[in-house]
C-alpha positions as CSV (number, residue, x, y, z in Angstrom):
1,M,-17.4,-19.2,-12.2
2,G,-19.3,-16.2,-10.9
3,V,-18.6,-17.1,-7.2
4,V,-14.9,-17.5,-7.9
5,L,-14.8,-14.1,-9.6
6,L,-16.7,-12.4,-6.8
7,Q,-14.3,-14.0,-4.2
8,E,-11.3,-12.7,-6.2
9,Q,-12.8,-9.2,-6.1
10,V,-13.4,-9.4,-2.4
11,D,-9.8,-10.6,-1.8
12,E,-8.5,-7.8,-4.0
13,E,-10.4,-5.2,-2.1
14,R,-9.1,-6.6,1.2
15,Y,-5.5,-6.6,0.0
16,V,-5.8,-3.1,-1.5
17,S,-7.4,-1.7,1.7
18,D,-4.7,-3.2,3.8
19,L,-2.0,-1.5,1.7
20,V,-4.0,1.8,1.6
21,D,-4.2,1.7,5.4
22,M,-0.4,1.5,5.8
23,I,0.3,4.3,3.3
24,R,-2.5,6.5,4.6
25,R,-0.8,6.6,8.0
26,F,2.2,8.3,6.5
27,V,-0.1,10.8,4.7
28,W,-1.7,11.6,8.0
29,C,1.7,12.3,9.5
30,G,2.5,14.8,6.7
31,L,4.7,12.3,4.8
32,P,3.0,11.9,1.5
33,S,6.2,10.7,-0.3
34,F,5.2,7.0,-0.1
35,A,1.9,7.8,-1.8
36,D,3.7,10.0,-4.3
37,R,6.2,7.3,-5.2
38,L,3.5,4.7,-5.7
39,A,1.4,7.0,-7.8
40,N,4.4,7.8,-10.1
41,A,6.0,4.4,-10.1
42,T,7.2,3.3,-13.6
43,S,8.7,-0.1,-12.6
44,K,8.2,-3.0,-10.2
45,E,11.4,-2.0,-8.5
46,V,10.1,1.4,-7.4
47,V,7.0,-0.2,-5.9
48,E,9.2,-2.8,-4.1
49,V,11.5,-0.2,-2.6
50,T,8.6,2.0,-1.6
51,L,6.8,-0.9,0.1
52,Y,10.0,-2.1,1.8
53,E,10.6,1.4,3.3
54,A,7.0,1.8,4.4
55,L,7.0,-1.6,6.0
56,R,10.4,-1.1,7.7
57,I,9.4,2.3,9.2
58,S,6.0,1.0,10.2
59,R,7.5,-2.0,12.0
60,S,10.2,0.1,13.8
61,A,8.1,3.1,14.6
62,G,7.1,1.8,18.0
63,E,3.7,2.8,19.4
64,F,3.3,5.9,17.3
65,L,4.2,6.8,13.7
66,C,3.8,10.5,14.6
67,Q,2.6,12.6,17.5
68,D,2.0,16.2,16.6
69,E,-1.5,17.6,16.2
70,R,-2.5,14.0,15.6
71,T,-1.5,10.8,17.2
72,V,-1.1,8.2,14.5
73,R,-0.3,4.5,15.2
74,P,1.6,2.7,12.5
75,H,-0.1,0.0,10.4
76,V,2.0,-2.9,9.0
77,A,0.4,-4.4,5.9
78,R,-0.1,-8.1,6.0
79,E,2.4,-10.3,4.1
80,E,-0.3,-11.7,1.9
81,S,-1.3,-8.2,0.7
82,V,2.3,-7.4,-0.2
83,K,2.7,-10.7,-2.0
84,W,-0.5,-10.2,-3.9
85,L,0.6,-6.8,-5.2
86,L,4.1,-8.1,-6.2
87,R,2.4,-11.0,-8.0
88,K,0.1,-8.6,-9.9
89,L,3.2,-6.6,-11.0
90,D,4.8,-9.9,-12.2
91,E,1.7,-11.0,-14.1
92,D,1.1,-7.7,-15.8
93,L,3.3,-4.7,-15.1
94,V,0.9,-2.0,-16.4
95,A,-2.1,-3.4,-14.5
96,G,0.1,-3.7,-11.3
97,L,1.2,-0.1,-11.6
98,E,-2.4,0.9,-12.0
99,I,-3.2,-0.9,-8.7
100,A,-0.3,0.9,-7.0
101,R,-1.7,4.3,-8.3
102,R,-5.1,3.4,-6.9
103,I,-3.6,2.6,-3.5
104,A,-1.8,6.0,-3.6
105,I,-5.0,7.9,-4.6
106,R,-7.1,6.2,-1.9
107,A,-4.4,6.9,0.7
108,L,-4.5,10.6,-0.1
109,A,-8.4,10.7,-0.2
């Protein structure tokens, strides 16, 4: 039982870190709106749309997400990380929205 719980915590951290890495790149480029939308989300739909837009831009950005005073390469979160967060939102909306807020806070940190 303890080993299973520990593995779930390790998996959760991996998924969250993957999503944080994607959103953090936008923050580095001076585009905090993705983090803001996740932090203030009140529904699964807001999280879905935010992730969709972040994924779409990350995939289509080419080699660089921005190139001003910083050169930032895009990061596309793994499908399993996105599925995990969407599943968490389905299982318990409040807990899922708290995870989305944690992702936003870590992206801004």
